[in-house]
C-alpha positions as CSV (number, residue, x, y, z in Angstrom):
1,M,-28.0,1.2,7.5
2,P,-24.7,2.0,5.8
3,I,-21.3,0.9,7.1
4,R,-19.3,4.0,8.0
5,G,-15.6,4.6,8.4
6,A,-13.0,7.3,8.8
7,C,-9.3,8.0,9.1
8,L,-7.6,8.8,12.4
9,C,-8.0,12.5,12.2
10,G,-11.6,12.2,11.0
11,E,-11.1,14.5,8.0
12,V,-11.8,11.6,5.5
13,R,-15.0,9.7,5.9
14,Y,-16.7,7.1,3.8
15,E,-19.9,5.0,3.6
16,I,-20.7,1.6,2.2
17,D,-24.3,0.9,1.2
18,G,-24.4,-2.8,1.5
19,K,-22.5,-5.6,3.1
20,L,-18.7,-6.3,3.1
21,L,-18.0,-9.3,0.9
22,G,-15.2,-11.1,2.8
23,A,-12.4,-10.2,5.2
24,G,-8.8,-11.5,5.6
25,N,-5.5,-10.8,7.2
26,C,-2.7,-10.0,4.9
27,H,0.9,-10.8,6.1
28,C,2.8,-9.5,3.1
29,S,5.8,-7.2,3.7
30,M,4.1,-4.3,2.0
31,C,1.0,-4.5,4.2
32,R,3.2,-4.8,7.3
33,K,5.1,-1.7,6.3
34,A,2.0,0.3,5.4
35,H,0.3,-0.5,8.7
36,G,3.3,-0.8,11.0
37,A,1.9,-4.1,12.3
38,A,2.2,-7.9,11.9
39,F,-0.6,-7.9,9.3
40,A,-3.3,-5.8,7.8
41,T,-7.0,-6.7,7.9
42,Y,-9.0,-5.9,4.8
43,A,-12.6,-6.4,3.7
44,N,-13.6,-6.8,0.1
45,V,-16.2,-4.2,-0.9
46,D,-18.3,-3.7,-4.0
47,P,-16.9,-0.4,-5.5
48,E,-20.4,0.5,-6.6
49,S,-21.6,0.6,-2.9
50,F,-18.6,2.7,-1.7
51,R,-18.6,6.5,-1.5
52,W,-16.5,9.2,0.1
53,V,-18.6,11.4,2.4
54,C,-16.0,14.0,3.0
55,G,-12.3,14.7,2.7
56,E,-11.9,12.9,-0.7
57,D,-9.4,15.7,-1.6
58,L,-7.2,14.4,1.3
59,V,-7.1,10.8,-0.1
60,A,-3.8,9.8,-1.8
61,F,-3.1,6.6,-3.6
62,Y,0.3,4.8,-3.6
63,E,0.8,2.3,-6.4
64,S,2.8,-0.3,-4.4
65,S,3.0,-2.8,-7.3
66,P,1.6,-3.0,-10.8
67,N,-2.2,-3.1,-10.7
68,A,-2.2,-2.7,-6.9
69,G,-2.0,0.0,-4.3
70,R,-3.2,1.6,-1.1
71,S,-5.2,4.7,-0.4
72,F,-4.4,6.8,2.7
73,C,-5.2,10.1,4.3
74,R,-2.6,12.8,3.4
75,K,-3.2,14.5,6.8
76,C,-2.9,11.7,9.4
77,G,-1.5,8.8,7.2
78,S,-4.3,6.3,8.0
79,T,-4.4,3.5,5.5
80,L,-8.0,3.5,4.2
81,G,-8.1,0.8,1.7
82,A,-6.4,-1.1,-1.1
83,S,-7.0,-2.3,-4.6
84,E,-5.5,-5.2,-6.5
85,G,-6.4,-7.0,-9.7
86,G,-9.8,-5.4,-10.0
87,R,-10.8,-6.0,-6.4
88,T,-11.4,-3.2,-3.9
89,Y,-10.8,-3.4,-0.2
90,V,-11.5,-1.2,2.8
91,T,-9.1,-1.3,5.8
92,L,-11.3,-3.0,8.4
93,G,-9.7,-1.0,11.3
94,T,-11.2,2.2,9.9
95,V,-14.8,0.9,10.1
96,E,-16.7,2.5,12.9
97,G,-18.7,0.0,14.9
98,D,-19.3,-3.6,14.0
99,P,-18.6,-4.2,10.3
100,G,-20.8,-7.4,10.3
101,I,-18.0,-9.6,9.1
102,R,-14.9,-11.3,10.6
103,P,-11.6,-12.2,9.0
104,S,-11.8,-15.8,7.6
105,V,-8.3,-16.3,6.1
106,H,-4.6,-15.5,6.4
107,I,-2.9,-14.6,3.1
108,F,0.7,-14.2,2.1
109,V,1.9,-16.1,5.1
110,G,4.9,-17.1,3.0
111,S,6.3,-13.7,4.0
112,I,5.0,-13.6,7.5
113,A,6.9,-11.5,10.1
114,P,9.4,-13.8,11.7
115,W,8.4,-12.5,15.1
116,Y,4.7,-13.2,14.7
117,E,2.9,-16.6,15.2
118,I,-0.6,-17.2,13.9
119,E,-2.6,-18.8,16.8
120,D,-6.0,-19.4,15.2
121,E,-7.5,-22.0,13.0
122,M,-8.3,-19.9,9.9
123,P,-7.0,-21.2,6.6
124,Q,-3.5,-20.0,5.7
125,F,-2.1,-19.4,2.2
126,D,1.5,-18.7,1.3
127,E,0.3,-16.3,-1.4
128,D,-3.2,-14.9,-2.1
129,A,-6.2,-17.2,-1.4
130,P,-7.8,-19.0,-4.3
131,P,-10.8,-17.2,-5.9
132,G,-13.9,-17.5,-3.7
133,E,-12.0,-18.3,-0.6
134,W,-12.5,-14.9,1.1
135,A,-13.1,-12.2,-1.5
């Protein structure tokens, strides 16, 4: 059964045929601004298993830094995913139902919001996690 997701307005929908490959909470300032929250939770996905079901014409991409960016719905503004250095991520908050995976790491805690405290035991990295740690 595919993993399904959508933006807030429901005009953009996607499916993933397969499992998500790892999930983590990103505390970088760009993710905080894109989500308006203390961190963003992303799951790594095999791009070959991902497809837009409807509303692809409403998906915009913002290149936030070289070789990295975020996709979002032009109508409602929902952040749908990200890509960086050849990796593709889906925003876990847009997945409908249980994604079958839980975040396992905090990344970019070197730029954590000064008003937020991490209160779990997951590994923390000042920058991105080493290869194989979560994605």
